[in-house]
Structures are given as structure tokens and as C-alpha cells.
MDAnalysis code that builds the backbone (N, CA, C; Angstrom):
import MDAnalysis as mda
import numpy as np

u = mda.Universe.empty(210, n_residues=70, atom_resindex=np.repeat(np.arange(70), 3), trajectory=True)
u.add_TopologyAttr("name", ["N", "CA", "C"] * 70)
u.add_TopologyAttr("resid", np.arange(1, 71))
u.add_TopologyAttr("resname", ["MET", "MET", "SER", "ALA", "ASP", "VAL", "SER", "PRO", "GLN", "LEU", "GLU", "LYS", "LEU", "SER", "SER", "THR", "GLN", "HIS", "CYS", "GLN", "LYS", "VAL", "GLN", "SER", "GLY", "ALA", "ILE", "ARG", "LEU", "LEU", "LEU", "ASP", "THR", "TYR", "ARG", "GLU", "ILE", "SER", "SER", "GLU", "ILE", "GLN", "ASP", "PRO", "LYS", "ASN", "GLY", "TYR", "GLU", "ASP", "PRO", "GLU", "ASP", "ILE", "LEU", "PRO", "ARG", "THR", "VAL", "GLN", "ASP", "MET", "GLU", "ALA", "ILE", "PHE", "SER", "PHE", "ALA", "LEU"])
u.atoms.positions = np.array([
    [-13.060, -2.699, 8.254],
    [-12.228, -2.292, 7.383],
    [-10.802, -3.035, 7.564],
    [-9.591, -2.748, 7.016],
    [-8.536, -3.877, 7.395],
    [-7.930, -3.242, 8.021],
    [-6.704, -3.763, 8.222],
    [-5.688, -2.501, 9.047],
    [-4.401, -3.649, 9.051],
    [-3.501, -3.116, 9.279],
    [-2.053, -4.403, 9.126],
    [-1.552, -3.832, 9.797],
    [-0.654, -5.287, 10.670],
    [0.437, -4.996, 11.556],
    [1.557, -4.790, 11.873],
    [2.305, -4.723, 12.620],
    [4.114, -4.488, 12.750],
    [4.262, -6.154, 12.347],
    [5.152, -6.057, 11.705],
    [6.087, -7.632, 11.207],
    [6.472, -7.631, 12.433],
    [6.734, -8.987, 12.280],
    [7.662, -9.394, 13.432],
    [9.095, -9.187, 13.707],
    [9.332, -9.484, 12.492],
    [10.823, -8.865, 12.074],
    [11.045, -7.656, 12.293],
    [10.217, -6.860, 11.954],
    [10.249, -5.067, 12.269],
    [10.870, -4.910, 14.132],
    [9.978, -6.061, 14.686],
    [9.639, -5.255, 15.670],
    [11.291, -5.788, 16.511],
    [11.882, -6.785, 16.147],
    [13.608, -6.890, 16.704],
    [14.040, -5.869, 16.602],
    [14.146, -4.909, 15.702],
    [14.702, -3.604, 15.352],
    [15.071, -3.330, 16.518],
    [16.549, -2.640, 16.944],
    [16.835, -2.314, 18.888],
    [16.183, -1.351, 18.090],
    [15.775, 0.090, 17.693],
    [15.426, 1.142, 17.815],
    [13.930, 1.255, 17.320],
    [13.441, 1.729, 18.010],
    [11.514, 2.107, 17.494],
    [11.759, 3.156, 16.247],
    [12.932, 4.169, 16.247],
    [12.678, 5.047, 15.434],
    [13.143, 4.586, 13.960],
    [14.068, 3.364, 13.990],
    [14.458, 2.452, 13.090],
    [13.515, 1.808, 12.562],
    [12.516, 1.095, 13.905],
    [11.463, 0.339, 13.213],
    [10.593, 1.236, 12.067],
    [10.078, 2.204, 12.506],
    [9.116, 2.992, 12.000],
    [9.439, 3.899, 10.649],
    [10.980, 4.138, 10.250],
    [11.076, 4.058, 9.498],
    [11.345, 3.074, 7.899],
    [12.094, 2.008, 8.896],
    [11.977, 1.121, 7.513],
    [10.426, 0.945, 7.239],
    [9.423, 0.793, 8.198],
    [8.064, 0.636, 7.802],
    [7.284, 1.236, 7.137],
    [7.892, 2.849, 6.897],
    [6.994, 3.711, 6.579],
    [7.293, 3.597, 5.475],
    [9.009, 3.423, 5.385],
    [9.387, 3.278, 3.865],
    [8.728, 2.179, 2.625],
    [8.467, 0.997, 3.503],
    [7.761, 0.186, 2.684],
    [6.092, 0.170, 2.336],
    [5.853, 0.831, 3.004],
    [4.140, 0.987, 3.319],
    [4.478, 2.436, 2.199],
    [5.133, 3.145, 2.030],
    [4.916, 4.187, 0.896],
    [5.485, 3.638, -0.891],
    [5.910, 2.831, -0.665],
    [6.898, 2.246, -1.684],
    [5.415, 0.956, -2.046],
    [4.773, 0.559, -1.271],
    [4.067, -0.193, -1.404],
    [2.745, 0.905, -2.149],
    [2.440, 1.625, -1.623],
    [1.436, 2.604, -2.349],
    [1.959, 2.829, -3.502],
    [3.147, 3.765, -3.628],
    [3.652, 3.958, -5.002],
    [3.356, 2.528, -6.423],
    [3.685, 1.686, -5.916],
    [3.611, 0.408, -6.732],
    [1.764, -0.003, -7.037],
    [1.263, 0.205, -6.249],
    [-0.510, -0.105, -5.934],
    [-1.395, 1.172, -6.871],
    [-0.812, 2.635, -7.035],
    [-1.023, 3.068, -7.667],
    [-0.484, 3.441, -8.941],
    [0.656, 2.847, -9.015],
    [1.121, 2.921, -10.744],
    [0.245, 1.713, -11.578],
    [0.284, 0.471, -10.901],
    [-1.070, -0.659, -11.257],
    [-2.203, -0.294, -11.319],
    [-2.573, 0.310, -10.596],
    [-3.973, 1.116, -10.401],
    [-4.383, 1.943, -11.774],
    [-3.400, 3.115, -12.063],
    [-2.969, 3.864, -13.198],
    [-3.509, 3.423, -14.682],
    [-2.635, 1.967, -14.512],
    [-2.303, 1.621, -15.785],
    [-3.708, 0.258, -15.976],
    [-4.152, -0.585, -15.008],
    [-5.390, -1.096, -15.050],
    [-6.726, -0.046, -15.462],
    [-6.704, 1.032, -14.882],
    [-7.971, 1.952, -15.083],
    [-7.616, 2.729, -16.990],
    [-6.551, 3.052, -17.326],
    [-6.441, 3.328, -18.525],
    [-6.704, 2.847, -19.332],
    [-7.839, 3.611, -20.602],
    [-8.648, 2.166, -21.411],
    [-8.010, 1.868, -22.423],
    [-6.470, 2.735, -22.792],
    [-6.074, 2.240, -23.570],
    [-5.767, 0.722, -23.638],
    [-4.813, 0.306, -22.069],
    [-4.631, -0.897, -21.968],
    [-5.473, -2.356, -21.749],
    [-6.924, -1.654, -22.417],
    [-7.980, -2.863, -22.571],
    [-8.641, -3.811, -21.525],
    [-8.047, -3.518, -20.175],
    [-8.515, -4.082, -18.893],
    [-10.267, -3.738, -19.011],
    [-10.772, -5.078, -18.650],
    [-12.792, -5.124, -18.678],
    [-12.773, -4.541, -17.131],
    [-13.695, -4.265, -17.008],
    [-14.189, -3.925, -15.232],
    [-13.325, -3.695, -14.540],
    [-11.851, -2.668, -14.584],
    [-10.986, -2.557, -13.753],
    [-11.565, -2.472, -12.132],
    [-12.873, -2.444, -12.001],
    [-12.968, -2.198, -10.780],
    [-12.704, -3.363, -9.890],
    [-13.018, -4.088, -11.203],
    [-13.590, -5.605, -10.763],
    [-11.888, -6.509, -9.931],
    [-11.079, -6.012, -11.070],
    [-9.757, -6.541, -10.585],
    [-9.132, -5.855, -9.530],
    [-9.222, -4.941, -9.105],
    [-8.560, -4.133, -8.156],
    [-9.793, -3.237, -7.545],
    [-10.293, -4.228, -6.535],
    [-11.570, -3.303, -5.766],
    [-11.434, -2.271, -5.087],
    [-10.203, -2.210, -4.344],
    [-9.863, -1.035, -3.845],
    [-9.319, 0.065, -4.229],
    [-9.600, 1.100, -4.063],
    [-9.047, 2.277, -5.027],
    [-8.069, 2.636, -4.502],
    [-6.959, 3.729, -4.368],
    [-5.474, 4.199, -4.081],
    [-5.969, 4.743, -2.690],
    [-7.108, 5.777, -2.841],
    [-7.361, 5.977, -0.957],
    [-8.078, 5.520, -0.282],
    [-8.387, 3.887, -0.604],
    [-8.410, 3.387, -0.010],
    [-7.302, 2.624, 0.884],
    [-6.778, 2.332, -0.343],
    [-5.101, 1.691, 0.661],
    [-4.666, 2.844, 1.456],
    [-4.439, 3.982, 0.941],
    [-3.867, 4.719, 2.284],
    [-4.440, 5.202, 3.218],
    [-5.816, 4.760, 3.340],
    [-6.968, 4.702, 4.654],
    [-6.180, 3.832, 5.089],
    [-5.952, 2.413, 4.652],
    [-6.012, 1.460, 5.448],
    [-4.455, 1.461, 6.234],
    [-3.342, 1.808, 5.365],
    [-2.228, 2.308, 5.867],
    [-1.676, 3.315, 6.305],
    [-2.816, 4.061, 6.780],
    [-2.635, 5.793, 6.827],
    [-1.432, 5.358, 8.347],
    [-1.640, 4.471, 9.177],
    [-1.203, 4.267, 10.639],
    [0.600, 4.415, 10.533],
    [0.885, 3.894, 9.241],
    [2.171, 3.950, 9.374],
    [3.137, 5.349, 8.582],
    [2.039, 6.645, 7.923],
    [2.503, 7.427, 7.054],
    [2.963, 8.302, 7.888],
])
């Protein structure tokens, strides 16, 4: 299972609370974008062949990977 670590730049924030808010917001934005892209790739009207080969991880997989920050 993959994991993601806190960025060294985020660790420089003076407040742990601010660091967590910034990190959580970035992860939510990433997951929202991944969800949109996944939806479009899986939609048959867009004509992508083998969408599971384009994005091998499901939205649920991505949420699990980044659950530490949510």
C-alpha cells in the first residue's frame, strides 16, 4: 500500500493546525480532481478503451491512501 508523507515545505509552517488544514485542503482538492477525471474516463460516451488501464486505482483506493490527511 502506498502512503504519502508531509511535504518538507508544510513542516515549516509554525502552527501544526495550519499545516494540517493546508495539507487536508490540498488532499481534498486532489481527490475531487481525481474523482472528476475518473468519472469522465469511465463514461462510455467519451470513448476511452479500458478505463481501468488508464487509471488503475479507484477513487476509493485513492481515498484510502490519503485517509491519514482527511
